[in-house]
GUNULUM-664647 format. One line per field, with one value per residue: x, y, z of N, C-alpha, C in turn; residue number from 0; residue in one letter. Coordinates in steps of 0.02 Angstrom, whole numbers. Layout:
// residues N
nx	[X, ...]
ny	[Y, ...]
nz	[Z, ...]
cax	[X, ...]
cay	[Y, ...]
caz	[Z, ...]
cx	[X, ...]
cy	[Y, ...]
cz	[Z, ...]
nr	[NUM, ...]
rest	[a, ...]
// end
This chain:
// residues 329
nx	[14012, 13916, 13771, 13614, 13560, 13432, 13350, 13357, 13298, 13169, 13129, 13139, 13046, 12931, 12925, 12909, 12787, 12703, 12725, 12736, 12673, 12629, 12507, 12478, 12446, 12398, 12337, 12223, 12235, 12139, 12127, 12059, 12051, 12165, 12252, 12292, 12392, 12412, 12397, 12322, 12213, 12159, 12129, 12026, 11927, 11808, 11743, 11706, 11647, 11711, 11795, 11887, 12033, 12032, 11909, 11927, 11969, 11957, 11857, 11939, 12067, 12039, 12018, 12148, 12217, 12171, 12216, 12357, 12369, 12347, 12461, 12560, 12540, 12581, 12711, 12779, 12816, 12761, 12774, 12838, 12668, 12547, 12403, 12237, 12160, 12030, 11971, 11839, 11672, 11646, 11761, 11911, 12006, 12163, 12330, 12432, 12588, 12611, 12653, 12662, 12684, 12704, 12679, 12745, 12637, 12544, 12481, 12463, 12567, 12528, 12577, 12559, 12615, 12587, 12576, 12538, 12405, 12266, 12224, 12090, 11993, 12022, 11991, 11854, 11814, 11849, 11759, 11641, 11655, 11653, 11522, 11450, 11488, 11431, 11295, 11285, 11317, 11208, 11105, 11142, 11127, 10988, 10950, 11006, 10930, 10804, 10830, 10855, 10727, 10657, 10726, 10690, 10552, 10553, 10610, 10509, 10406, 10461, 10467, 10331, 10293, 10367, 10305, 10175, 10204, 10240, 10145, 9984, 9839, 9714, 9723, 9845, 9947, 10091, 10095, 10054, 10167, 10271, 10265, 10295, 10425, 10487, 10473, 10556, 10681, 10692, 10690, 10808, 10898, 10873, 10912, 11047, 11099, 11058, 10932, 10761, 10602, 10434, 10268, 10106, 9953, 9812, 9635, 9485, 9336, 9191, 9181, 9122, 8989, 8980, 9002, 8890, 8783, 8802, 8861, 8991, 9064, 9060, 9121, 9251, 9287, 9294, 9402, 9506, 9497, 9528, 9657, 9722, 9707, 9781, 9907, 9937, 9959, 10068, 10249, 10380, 10477, 10414, 10324, 10184, 10063, 9943, 9882, 9791, 9624, 9526, 9629, 9777, 9953, 10074, 10239, 10357, 10504, 10641, 10561, 10482, 10365, 10282, 10288, 10239, 10110, 10058, 10057, 9967, 9849, 9826, 9799, 9682, 9595, 9589, 9527, 9403, 9347, 9314, 9201, 9112, 9039, 8890, 8782, 8696, 8632, 8669, 8779, 8914, 9017, 9169, 9263, 9421, 9517, 9666, 9815, 9963, 10136, 10300, 10467, 10554, 10714, 10792, 10721, 10614, 10550, 10509, 10385, 10338, 10330, 10229, 10126, 10114, 10064, 9946, 9878, 9861, 9776, 9665, 9624, 9590, 9477, 9395, 9373, 9283, 9309, 9362, 9478, 9646, 9766, 9908, 10034, 10129, 10072]
ny	[5485, 5589, 5562, 5630, 5792, 5827, 5933, 5929, 5806, 5830, 5933, 5869, 5767, 5845, 5901, 5785, 5745, 5850, 5874, 5757, 5636, 5524, 5442, 5491, 5460, 5484, 5373, 5294, 5142, 5068, 5110, 5228, 5393, 5521, 5625, 5690, 5698, 5825, 5760, 5646, 5712, 5772, 5656, 5610, 5699, 5676, 5592, 5640, 5595, 5483, 5409, 5315, 5240, 5116, 5106, 5156, 5056, 4911, 4763, 4643, 4697, 4778, 4687, 4631, 4746, 4776, 4663, 4678, 4797, 4766, 4688, 4787, 4864, 4772, 4738, 4855, 4892, 4868, 4815, 4819, 4814, 4770, 4858, 4892, 5041, 5166, 5326, 5354, 5284, 5243, 5253, 5198, 5067, 5084, 5027, 5020, 5033, 4995, 5053, 5031, 5100, 5094, 5214, 5277, 5296, 5205, 5244, 5247, 5268, 5285, 5251, 5263, 5223, 5262, 5137, 5092, 5135, 5029, 4928, 4989, 4909, 4789, 4823, 4847, 4719, 4655, 4715, 4668, 4531, 4529, 4575, 4472, 4366, 4403, 4398, 4262, 4205, 4250, 4184, 4051, 4049, 4063, 3945, 3852, 3878, 3839, 3703, 3663, 3678, 3583, 3468, 3464, 3445, 3320, 3242, 3252, 3188, 3059, 3025, 3020, 2915, 2811, 2810, 2772, 2645, 2578, 2597, 2562, 2626, 2651, 2629, 2685, 2610, 2498, 2411, 2244, 2186, 2265, 2245, 2111, 2114, 2183, 2085, 1984, 2050, 2062, 1929, 1882, 1962, 1914, 1780, 1797, 1861, 1785, 1818, 1858, 1852, 1891, 1868, 1941, 1889, 1968, 1983, 2063, 2028, 1957, 2049, 2060, 2066, 2193, 2273, 2231, 2271, 2409, 2468, 2497, 2614, 2644, 2526, 2549, 2653, 2584, 2499, 2595, 2653, 2544, 2518, 2637, 2629, 2512, 2550, 2650, 2576, 2492, 2471, 2590, 2523, 2418, 2341, 2370, 2311, 2309, 2159, 2103, 2131, 2127, 2089, 2101, 2113, 2105, 2139, 2097, 2139, 2070, 2004, 1886, 1745, 1757, 1895, 1947, 1897, 1970, 2100, 2076, 2053, 2179, 2250, 2184, 2217, 2357, 2376, 2311, 2395, 2510, 2622, 2634, 2742, 2732, 2802, 2955, 2920, 2790, 2677, 2559, 2416, 2325, 2170, 2085, 1945, 1855, 1780, 1716, 1698, 1637, 1650, 1504, 1491, 1391, 1322, 1394, 1485, 1648, 1629, 1512, 1553, 1649, 1564, 1486, 1584, 1613, 1491, 1486, 1597, 1547, 1448, 1532, 1596, 1487, 1449, 1541, 1675, 1850, 1839, 1781, 1666, 1566, 1498, 1399, 1357]
nz	[-3043, -2939, -2834, -2891, -2838, -2716, -2755, -2894, -2920, -2873, -2960, -3084, -3066, -3057, -3186, -3264, -3214, -3253, -3392, -3462, -3581, -3527, -3423, -3262, -3093, -2923, -2809, -2690, -2591, -2653, -2780, -2799, -2859, -2811, -2847, -3009, -3161, -3292, -3418, -3388, -3336, -3450, -3517, -3439, -3467, -3540, -3458, -3322, -3208, -3163, -3032, -2999, -3052, -3109, -3175, -3300, -3380, -3488, -3451, -3428, -3411, -3302, -3198, -3190, -3155, -3024, -2958, -2969, -2904, -2771, -2754, -2768, -2654, -2559, -2600, -2632, -2763, -2932, -3097, -3268, -3327, -3451, -3492, -3550, -3592, -3605, -3657, -3661, -3666, -3794, -3866, -3953, -3885, -3801, -3781, -3636, -3552, -3390, -3225, -3049, -2889, -2715, -2587, -2430, -2347, -2392, -2508, -2688, -2826, -2990, -3154, -3326, -3482, -3650, -3774, -3909, -4019, -4023, -4163, -4260, -4324, -4262, -4131, -4143, -4178, -4060, -3968, -4024, -4003, -3863, -3843, -3908, -3827, -3706, -3741, -3774, -3650, -3573, -3641, -3617, -3479, -3470, -3534, -3447, -3333, -3381, -3407, -3277, -3221, -3297, -3255, -3120, -3136, -3198, -3096, -3001, -3070, -3082, -2947, -2918, -3001, -2943, -2819, -2855, -2903, -2788, -2687, -2621, -2691, -2631, -2488, -2456, -2406, -2417, -2573, -2634, -2699, -2648, -2508, -2501, -2551, -2445, -2347, -2401, -2388, -2247, -2205, -2264, -2189, -2059, -2071, -2101, -1988, -1883, -1825, -1776, -1859, -1888, -1957, -1988, -2049, -2097, -2096, -2140, -2059, -2132, -2239, -2364, -2333, -2278, -2393, -2469, -2388, -2355, -2463, -2587, -2573, -2436, -2397, -2447, -2361, -2242, -2267, -2281, -2153, -2066, -2111, -2071, -1931, -1902, -1951, -1861, -1748, -1756, -1745, -1786, -1855, -1914, -2053, -2157, -2268, -2403, -2446, -2530, -2587, -2445, -2363, -2264, -2244, -2121, -2080, -1961, -1904, -1807, -1711, -1610, -1604, -1491, -1455, -1574, -1571, -1463, -1518, -1622, -1552, -1498, -1615, -1658, -1552, -1561, -1686, -1665, -1570, -1637, -1716, -1869, -1991, -2081, -2122, -2075, -1957, -1940, -1877, -1870, -1830, -1864, -1866, -1854, -1912, -1873, -1928, -1860, -1885, -1858, -1922, -1972, -1983, -2038, -2134, -2191, -2327, -2400, -2463, -2400, -2267, -2274, -2314, -2197, -2107, -2173, -2164, -2025, -2012, -2080, -1989, -1882, -1934, -1955, -1825, -1778, -1804, -1774, -1694, -1652, -1716, -1688, -1791, -1749, -1633]
cax	[13963, 13882, 13698, 13583, 13534, 13360, 13315, 13351, 13249, 13103, 13112, 13128, 12982, 12877, 12922, 12879, 12717, 12663, 12736, 12738, 12613, 12607, 12453, 12506, 12396, 12407, 12274, 12226, 12250, 12086, 12127, 12021, 12096, 12179, 12280, 12310, 12431, 12372, 12380, 12266, 12155, 12129, 12103, 11964, 11882, 11743, 11714, 11724, 11618, 11752, 11836, 11932, 12072, 12014, 11850, 11947, 11997, 11910, 11848, 11995, 12121, 12018, 12032, 12220, 12239, 12158, 12261, 12424, 12365, 12359, 12532, 12601, 12535, 12620, 12781, 12804, 12821, 12739, 12777, 12783, 12614, 12509, 12332, 12201, 12120, 11992, 11951, 11765, 11640, 11643, 11826, 11954, 12051, 12235, 12371, 12479, 12635, 12593, 12694, 12630, 12731, 12670, 12712, 12751, 12570, 12502, 12452, 12492, 12583, 12512, 12605, 12541, 12646, 12553, 12617, 12514, 12333, 12244, 12194, 12019, 11954, 12031, 11953, 11783, 11804, 11852, 11696, 11589, 11664, 11629, 11449, 11426, 11499, 11380, 11231, 11288, 11314, 11138, 11066, 11159, 11095, 10917, 10944, 11022, 10871, 10751, 10849, 10844, 10655, 10639, 10754, 10647, 10489, 10567, 10619, 10442, 10369, 10489, 10446, 10260, 10291, 10391, 10252, 10121, 10228, 10251, 10093, 9914, 9807, 9657, 9742, 9910, 9996, 10130, 10055, 10073, 10236, 10317, 10267, 10331, 10496, 10511, 10480, 10618, 10739, 10696, 10709, 10880, 10934, 10866, 10954, 11118, 11121, 11025, 10880, 10692, 10554, 10367, 10220, 10034, 9907, 9753, 9578, 9425, 9284, 9127, 9187, 9073, 8925, 8984, 8990, 8822, 8734, 8812, 8887, 9064, 9095, 9071, 9171, 9317, 9300, 9314, 9471, 9551, 9497, 9566, 9728, 9748, 9711, 9837, 9968, 9951, 9970, 10131, 10310, 10410, 10519, 10372, 10299, 10115, 10044, 9880, 9901, 9741, 9556, 9522, 9683, 9837, 10012, 10117, 10305, 10382, 10575, 10667, 10502, 10465, 10294, 10246, 10281, 10196, 10041, 10037, 10040, 9907, 9792, 9813, 9766, 9614, 9556, 9578, 9478, 9339, 9321, 9304, 9137, 9111, 8975, 8862, 8736, 8696, 8607, 8687, 8849, 8925, 9087, 9193, 9315, 9473, 9549, 9738, 9859, 10030, 10187, 10370, 10512, 10602, 10768, 10824, 10683, 10561, 10558, 10456, 10320, 10317, 10310, 10163, 10079, 10101, 10020, 9881, 9845, 9840, 9718, 9609, 9600, 9556, 9410, 9356, 9357, 9232, 9330, 9378, 9529, 9710, 9792, 9979, 10049, 10164, 10028]
cay	[5540, 5588, 5557, 5695, 5826, 5821, 5984, 5905, 5751, 5859, 5969, 5820, 5733, 5891, 5905, 5722, 5744, 5900, 5878, 5691, 5608, 5468, 5456, 5483, 5473, 5462, 5342, 5258, 5071, 5037, 5138, 5290, 5448, 5575, 5679, 5667, 5747, 5855, 5711, 5605, 5756, 5776, 5589, 5603, 5755, 5652, 5550, 5674, 5562, 5426, 5423, 5259, 5229, 5051, 5112, 5174, 4997, 4858, 4718, 4599, 4739, 4802, 4634, 4627, 4807, 4770, 4611, 4705, 4851, 4733, 4669, 4847, 4882, 4724, 4732, 4922, 4909, 4819, 4840, 4847, 4770, 4800, 4864, 4927, 5096, 5205, 5390, 5359, 5218, 5224, 5264, 5140, 5051, 5092, 4987, 5059, 4997, 5026, 5041, 5052, 5101, 5113, 5263, 5257, 5297, 5155, 5269, 5216, 5309, 5246, 5281, 5224, 5250, 5235, 5094, 5105, 5128, 4965, 4931, 5004, 4850, 4739, 4844, 4834, 4646, 4638, 4735, 4623, 4467, 4539, 4578, 4405, 4324, 4422, 4370, 4189, 4190, 4260, 4129, 3990, 4054, 4048, 3873, 3816, 3884, 3797, 3634, 3649, 3669, 3518, 3417, 3459, 3414, 3249, 3210, 3248, 3136, 2994, 3012, 3000, 2848, 2765, 2805, 2731, 2576, 2547, 2611, 2547, 2690, 2661, 2631, 2717, 2562, 2463, 2363, 2174, 2174, 2301, 2215, 2047, 2133, 2197, 2021, 1953, 2084, 2048, 1859, 1880, 1991, 1869, 1721, 1816, 1882, 1742, 1856, 1834, 1892, 1861, 1902, 1937, 1891, 1998, 1984, 2094, 1977, 1970, 2113, 2060, 2088, 2266, 2300, 2217, 2307, 2481, 2494, 2494, 2675, 2633, 2473, 2580, 2690, 2534, 2478, 2650, 2661, 2489, 2529, 2691, 2604, 2465, 2588, 2687, 2531, 2455, 2509, 2624, 2475, 2366, 2357, 2350, 2318, 2277, 2098, 2091, 2136, 2149, 2057, 2142, 2076, 2146, 2108, 2120, 2121, 2058, 1991, 1815, 1731, 1782, 1967, 1959, 1884, 2027, 2154, 2057, 2062, 2251, 2268, 2157, 2255, 2424, 2372, 2293, 2450, 2569, 2626, 2663, 2776, 2715, 2857, 3002, 2886, 2720, 2659, 2487, 2399, 2264, 2135, 2056, 1883, 1863, 1723, 1736, 1647, 1658, 1618, 1452, 1511, 1334, 1292, 1435, 1536, 1697, 1600, 1464, 1590, 1678, 1507, 1469, 1635, 1606, 1433, 1506, 1640, 1503, 1417, 1583, 1607, 1427, 1445, 1589, 1743, 1899, 1808, 1768, 1598, 1562, 1439, 1348, 1332]
caz	[-3038, -2875, -2837, -2907, -2779, -2704, -2794, -2963, -2920, -2865, -3021, -3137, -3053, -3074, -3259, -3289, -3193, -3289, -3463, -3494, -3611, -3485, -3376, -3195, -3041, -2853, -2788, -2626, -2600, -2691, -2847, -2802, -2879, -2763, -2888, -3076, -3199, -3347, -3470, -3364, -3329, -3517, -3531, -3401, -3483, -3563, -3406, -3260, -3150, -3142, -2973, -2988, -3113, -3139, -3216, -3369, -3414, -3508, -3394, -3413, -3384, -3237, -3150, -3181, -3120, -2952, -2932, -2962, -2855, -2706, -2752, -2758, -2583, -2519, -2622, -2644, -2834, -2982, -3166, -3307, -3350, -3506, -3479, -3603, -3565, -3653, -3628, -3662, -3675, -3865, -3899, -3964, -3830, -3813, -3735, -3596, -3508, -3326, -3166, -2987, -2833, -2653, -2544, -2360, -2315, -2427, -2570, -2747, -2885, -3051, -3214, -3385, -3542, -3709, -3818, -3977, -4023, -4051, -4229, -4253, -4342, -4209, -4073, -4156, -4172, -3989, -3937, -4048, -3967, -3795, -3847, -3923, -3769, -3657, -3764, -3766, -3578, -3553, -3670, -3580, -3413, -3479, -3548, -3385, -3290, -3410, -3395, -3205, -3211, -3326, -3212, -3061, -3156, -3210, -3031, -2970, -3106, -3063, -2878, -2921, -3030, -2892, -2768, -2884, -2910, -2722, -2638, -2638, -2701, -2586, -2417, -2449, -2378, -2468, -2611, -2622, -2719, -2604, -2441, -2508, -2556, -2377, -2313, -2427, -2357, -2175, -2197, -2278, -2132, -2002, -2083, -2099, -1920, -1834, -1791, -1782, -1897, -1889, -2000, -1972, -2104, -2066, -2141, -2110, -2058, -2166, -2275, -2419, -2304, -2272, -2460, -2491, -2347, -2353, -2527, -2595, -2547, -2364, -2393, -2455, -2300, -2191, -2283, -2263, -2080, -2036, -2128, -2028, -1863, -1898, -1961, -1800, -1692, -1763, -1731, -1844, -1891, -1945, -2120, -2166, -2338, -2424, -2481, -2581, -2562, -2375, -2326, -2252, -2221, -2078, -2070, -1896, -1895, -1738, -1669, -1606, -1610, -1433, -1461, -1631, -1548, -1422, -1563, -1658, -1507, -1494, -1677, -1656, -1504, -1588, -1740, -1636, -1531, -1679, -1752, -1935, -2005, -2146, -2136, -2019, -1896, -1942, -1865, -1864, -1817, -1896, -1829, -1896, -1892, -1885, -1924, -1839, -1900, -1849, -1969, -1956, -2028, -2070, -2190, -2218, -2379, -2393, -2483, -2350, -2206, -2288, -2313, -2127, -2079, -2206, -2134, -1958, -2022, -2098, -1927, -1843, -1963, -1943, -1754, -1760, -1822, -1721, -1651, -1684, -1707, -1703, -1831, -1710, -1580]
cx	[13925, 13807, 13668, 13556, 13458, 13321, 13304, 13299, 13179, 13082, 13098, 13062, 12924, 12869, 12889, 12804, 12675, 12668, 12730, 12671, 12587, 12550, 12479, 12453, 12422, 12340, 12281, 12236, 12197, 12081, 12086, 12069, 12102, 12205, 12300, 12351, 12389, 12353, 12321, 12203, 12120, 12097, 12034, 11911, 11812, 11708, 11729, 11697, 11661, 11799, 11887, 11968, 12053, 11954, 11865, 11966, 11941, 11910, 11907, 12053, 12104, 12032, 12107, 12246, 12230, 12202, 12331, 12426, 12378, 12432, 12577, 12599, 12580, 12695, 12815, 12807, 12797, 12745, 12836, 12730, 12575, 12435, 12300, 12153, 12084, 11970, 11877, 11737, 11642, 11710, 11863, 11999, 12124, 12273, 12423, 12525, 12632, 12640, 12653, 12681, 12694, 12712, 12713, 12683, 12520, 12462, 12491, 12506, 12574, 12538, 12591, 12569, 12610, 12600, 12598, 12439, 12316, 12214, 12118, 11976, 11960, 11992, 11879, 11767, 11803, 11785, 11639, 11593, 11638, 11553, 11420, 11432, 11447, 11313, 11229, 11283, 11242, 11094, 11079, 11128, 11021, 10906, 10957, 10963, 10815, 10766, 10839, 10771, 10632, 10665, 10711, 10580, 10497, 10574, 10552, 10402, 10394, 10468, 10373, 10254, 10313, 10338, 10196, 10141, 10232, 10190, 10024, 9874, 9752, 9679, 9806, 9960, 10039, 10084, 10085, 10146, 10286, 10322, 10303, 10406, 10525, 10519, 10542, 10679, 10747, 10714, 10783, 10920, 10931, 10909, 11028, 11142, 11087, 10974, 10812, 10653, 10488, 10323, 10149, 9996, 9839, 9697, 9519, 9367, 9221, 9127, 9137, 9005, 8923, 8970, 8918, 8771, 8740, 8840, 8964, 9099, 9109, 9123, 9242, 9336, 9323, 9386, 9521, 9555, 9537, 9640, 9758, 9756, 9771, 9904, 9987, 9968, 10036, 10190, 10336, 10452, 10480, 10347, 10228, 10096, 9976, 9898, 9852, 9671, 9554, 9576, 9744, 9892, 10056, 10182, 10336, 10455, 10591, 10610, 10488, 10388, 10255, 10235, 10235, 10123, 10015, 10016, 9975, 9845, 9776, 9777, 9693, 9569, 9541, 9524, 9408, 9307, 9307, 9237, 9147, 9042, 8953, 8814, 8734, 8677, 8626, 8761, 8855, 8999, 9105, 9246, 9365, 9494, 9622, 9773, 9931, 10079, 10256, 10415, 10551, 10660, 10799, 10787, 10633, 10586, 10505, 10387, 10294, 10295, 10242, 10110, 10063, 10052, 9950, 9843, 9821, 9778, 9657, 9580, 9563, 9486, 9366, 9333, 9308, 9250, 9341, 9425, 9594, 9730, 9865, 9993, 10080, 10121, 9975]
cy	[5533, 5583, 5626, 5727, 5821, 5872, 5962, 5850, 5780, 5895, 5921, 5784, 5778, 5897, 5843, 5722, 5790, 5895, 5811, 5673, 5548, 5490, 5441, 5501, 5450, 5436, 5314, 5184, 5035, 5064, 5202, 5349, 5501, 5636, 5650, 5720, 5773, 5805, 5668, 5647, 5764, 5710, 5580, 5654, 5731, 5609, 5579, 5638, 5504, 5447, 5368, 5244, 5165, 5056, 5134, 5113, 4950, 4804, 4674, 4638, 4763, 4750, 4627, 4687, 4799, 4716, 4640, 4765, 4823, 4712, 4729, 4868, 4837, 4726, 4799, 4942, 4851, 4852, 4809, 4794, 4806, 4799, 4904, 4977, 5132, 5269, 5403, 5290, 5194, 5229, 5197, 5129, 5063, 5052, 5031, 5012, 5032, 5005, 5065, 5047, 5127, 5164, 5239, 5254, 5256, 5185, 5241, 5269, 5264, 5284, 5235, 5258, 5220, 5193, 5109, 5097, 5059, 4976, 4940, 4943, 4796, 4757, 4831, 4759, 4624, 4654, 4689, 4555, 4473, 4540, 4509, 4359, 4339, 4393, 4295, 4168, 4197, 4203, 4064, 3990, 4038, 3974, 3832, 3819, 3839, 3723, 3615, 3637, 3601, 3460, 3407, 3427, 3339, 3212, 3201, 3192, 3067, 2975, 2989, 2929, 2795, 2755, 2760, 2658, 2541, 2548, 2592, 2612, 2702, 2672, 2670, 2675, 2536, 2416, 2293, 2162, 2204, 2268, 2147, 2061, 2147, 2132, 1984, 1983, 2064, 1975, 1850, 1906, 1944, 1807, 1737, 1830, 1842, 1780, 1824, 1880, 1855, 1900, 1893, 1938, 1911, 2002, 2018, 2044, 2002, 2036, 2116, 2084, 2164, 2298, 2290, 2260, 2383, 2511, 2495, 2557, 2670, 2578, 2501, 2620, 2643, 2511, 2532, 2658, 2607, 2497, 2582, 2667, 2557, 2502, 2626, 2642, 2492, 2501, 2542, 2576, 2419, 2389, 2329, 2361, 2285, 2218, 2082, 2096, 2166, 2116, 2103, 2097, 2125, 2107, 2140, 2097, 2113, 2044, 1916, 1807, 1761, 1857, 1985, 1948, 1941, 2086, 2138, 2067, 2137, 2275, 2245, 2198, 2325, 2424, 2358, 2352, 2513, 2566, 2659, 2690, 2758, 2769, 2901, 2968, 2813, 2711, 2584, 2476, 2336, 2232, 2107, 1989, 1886, 1795, 1747, 1680, 1677, 1618, 1562, 1460, 1453, 1309, 1338, 1482, 1590, 1668, 1552, 1499, 1622, 1622, 1486, 1519, 1630, 1547, 1449, 1552, 1597, 1470, 1468, 1596, 1547, 1421, 1499, 1662, 1787, 1869, 1801, 1696, 1599, 1495, 1384, 1319, 1285]
cz	[-2973, -2886, -2852, -2844, -2776, -2745, -2866, -2969, -2917, -2929, -3079, -3129, -3072, -3149, -3289, -3274, -3237, -3364, -3499, -3526, -3572, -3440, -3306, -3144, -2973, -2830, -2718, -2642, -2639, -2762, -2854, -2812, -2824, -2802, -2955, -3111, -3258, -3400, -3449, -3355, -3397, -3535, -3498, -3421, -3502, -3511, -3337, -3198, -3124, -3085, -2958, -3054, -3148, -3184, -3287, -3411, -3436, -3454, -3377, -3383, -3314, -3182, -3136, -3142, -3045, -2920, -2920, -2913, -2785, -2699, -2738, -2685, -2541, -2536, -2638, -2718, -2877, -3051, -3203, -3324, -3404, -3490, -3535, -3573, -3622, -3620, -3633, -3675, -3747, -3900, -3907, -3904, -3850, -3760, -3701, -3557, -3441, -3270, -3105, -2931, -2771, -2616, -2472, -2326, -2354, -2484, -2629, -2800, -2947, -3111, -3273, -3447, -3603, -3752, -3891, -3977, -4052, -4120, -4223, -4269, -4289, -4147, -4082, -4151, -4100, -3955, -3960, -4013, -3897, -3793, -3860, -3863, -3715, -3676, -3755, -3694, -3553, -3578, -3632, -3510, -3417, -3492, -3486, -3337, -3315, -3398, -3321, -3190, -3238, -3283, -3150, -3077, -3168, -3144, -2996, -3003, -3087, -2992, -2876, -2949, -2980, -2838, -2792, -2887, -2843, -2676, -2664, -2638, -2649, -2514, -2404, -2409, -2435, -2507, -2602, -2641, -2671, -2535, -2444, -2516, -2487, -2338, -2336, -2393, -2284, -2162, -2211, -2219, -2072, -2010, -2077, -2028, -1865, -1792, -1802, -1828, -1898, -1936, -1972, -2037, -2075, -2118, -2104, -2116, -2093, -2205, -2333, -2395, -2297, -2340, -2482, -2453, -2354, -2418, -2527, -2571, -2473, -2354, -2401, -2393, -2244, -2204, -2263, -2186, -2045, -2050, -2083, -1957, -1854, -1905, -1897, -1741, -1697, -1748, -1796, -1886, -1925, -2013, -2127, -2238, -2351, -2469, -2538, -2552, -2492, -2332, -2322, -2226, -2182, -2065, -2008, -1887, -1821, -1689, -1670, -1606, -1552, -1437, -1520, -1612, -1505, -1466, -1601, -1616, -1500, -1558, -1677, -1610, -1529, -1641, -1711, -1600, -1571, -1715, -1819, -1950, -2076, -2169, -2074, -1954, -1893, -1930, -1858, -1848, -1856, -1851, -1879, -1867, -1913, -1879, -1910, -1856, -1891, -1896, -1937, -2006, -2064, -2131, -2223, -2273, -2367, -2410, -2430, -2285, -2215, -2287, -2242, -2096, -2109, -2178, -2063, -1963, -2038, -2035, -1884, -1869, -1951, -1871, -1732, -1775, -1760, -1670, -1689, -1669, -1728, -1739, -1789, -1655, -1607]
nr	[0, 1, 2, 3, 4, 5, 6, 7, 8, 9, 10, 11, 12, 13, 14, 15, 16, 17, 18, 19, 20, 21, 22, 23, 24, 25, 26, 27, 28, 29, 30, 31, 32, 33, 34, 35, 36, 37, 38, 39, 40, 41, 42, 43, 44, 45, 46, 47, 48, 49, 50, 51, 52, 53, 54, 55, 56, 57, 58, 59, 60, 61, 62, 63, 64, 65, 66, 67, 68, 69, 70, 71, 72, 73, 74, 75, 76, 77, 78, 79, 80, 81, 82, 83, 84, 85, 86, 87, 88, 89, 90, 91, 92, 93, 94, 95, 96, 97, 98, 99, 100, 101, 102, 103, 104, 105, 106, 107, 108, 109, 110, 111, 112, 113, 114, 115, 116, 117, 118, 119, 120, 121, 122, 123, 124, 125, 126, 127, 128, 129, 130, 131, 132, 133, 134, 135, 136, 137, 138, 139, 140, 141, 142, 143, 144, 145, 146, 147, 148, 149, 150, 151, 152, 153, 154, 155, 156, 157, 158, 159, 160, 161, 162, 163, 164, 165, 166, 167, 168, 169, 170, 171, 172, 173, 174, 175, 176, 177, 178, 179, 180, 181, 182, 183, 184, 185, 186, 187, 188, 189, 190, 191, 192, 193, 194, 195, 196, 197, 198, 199, 200, 201, 202, 203, 204, 205, 206, 207, 208, 209, 210, 211, 212, 213, 214, 215, 216, 217, 218, 219, 220, 221, 222, 223, 224, 225, 226, 227, 228, 229, 230, 231, 232, 233, 234, 235, 236, 237, 238, 239, 240, 241, 242, 243, 244, 245, 246, 247, 248, 249, 250, 251, 252, 253, 254, 255, 256, 257, 258, 259, 260, 261, 262, 263, 264, 265, 266, 267, 268, 269, 270, 271, 272, 273, 274, 275, 276, 277, 278, 279, 280, 281, 282, 283, 284, 285, 286, 287, 288, 289, 290, 291, 292, 293, 294, 295, 296, 297, 298, 299, 300, 301, 302, 303, 304, 305, 306, 307, 308, 309, 310, 311, 312, 313, 314, 315, 316, 317, 318, 319, 320, 321, 322, 323, 324, 325, 326, 327, 328]
rest	[m, s, d, p, p, a, q, l, i, a, l, g, s, r, l, v, f, e, q, s, e, a, l, i, a, l, t, d, a, h, g, r, l, i, e, v, n, p, s, l, r, r, f, l, a, q, q, p, e, i, q, n, i, g, m, l, m, e, p, h, s, r, a, r, f, h, t, h, l, l, r, a, v, a, e, q, y, v, g, p, i, t, l, n, l, s, d, s, l, t, a, t, l, r, s, y, r, c, h, m, a, a, t, a, d, a, q, i, v, f, l, a, e, p, i, a, a, l, d, q, h, g, a, e, q, y, m, q, v, v, s, d, l, s, t, t, t, h, t, l, q, k, l, n, h, a, l, g, e, k, q, r, a, l, e, d, a, l, a, k, i, e, h, i, a, r, i, d, d, l, t, q, l, l, n, r, r, s, i, v, d, k, l, d, e, e, i, w, r, a, q, r, y, q, g, a, v, s, v, l, m, i, d, i, d, h, f, k, t, v, n, d, r, y, g, h, t, v, g, d, q, v, l, r, g, c, a, d, l, m, r, g, s, i, r, a, t, d, y, l, g, r, y, g, g, e, e, f, l, c, v, l, p, t, t, n, e, s, s, a, a, d, l, a, e, r, l, r, s, h, i, e, g, t, s, f, v, a, a, e, t, v, t, f, s, v, t, i, s, i, g, v, a, e, l, d, a, r, r, d, t, p, e, l, l, i, a, h, a, d, n, a, l, y, r, a, k, a, d, g, r, n, r, l, v, c, w, r, s]
// end
């Protein structure tokens, strides 16, 4: 049998287009409607505002439709695939066997043949599942947001606890435990890599007299002021902590005794040259004494190095205060 003549093909195509119960449309590459057959026109009667064939489908089918639409553009033909369509927002979904074919100018011929109406009870159950899933998703999103807020609050609380555990409340320097921990770390590093580390034990001279004469509030101002001055005079790699009362411990990594003594003298000079205010017309100054000690990696422990610096500090105070003394000297 010879191929059918073009006139027969054209007439048959027109009959299928006009008389078929199938839904037939010509769309662009994005699914926007260009032309529809009478069956699809009737299908659209309750939703005249719809301009895209994909909007007739339930969400899962809509996603599959757009995926296969792209395939049809690339491969010229896709089908058959099963998609669920509805002629209104409240109507029962129906299943269609769908074909898509691309034309030469990248338009798409869409043909959907009805398979069978979905069971009404099943459709209602499906819609209920979709509704329940949407509600559950919304609830989970709210719970996730609430959990995120609680997580951030917990992290903030832990950060505050860590700060309180490490920092002296009055001076905002490292507290005694933290500065000793830093000394342990630097001694371990110096012993491992044959480096140097020195410490300064610093004491505010006659601090009890300041408290007795001007009161503890002014005494606290002196402690904070001295802490700020010392913090501003050391290097970023150095560590400064309040060791107890009016005593401070400064850990100087990669620093020998001579360099540590130079830094100690700068600290002493800065403190001596600073005035503190006790009242509107009353100012005064304080001095510090400093003990300097460098690590002997062969025999010194953290406790022994601190003891050396403390002994040097004791000699500085015995020699008249407002001075520094080096342990090895």
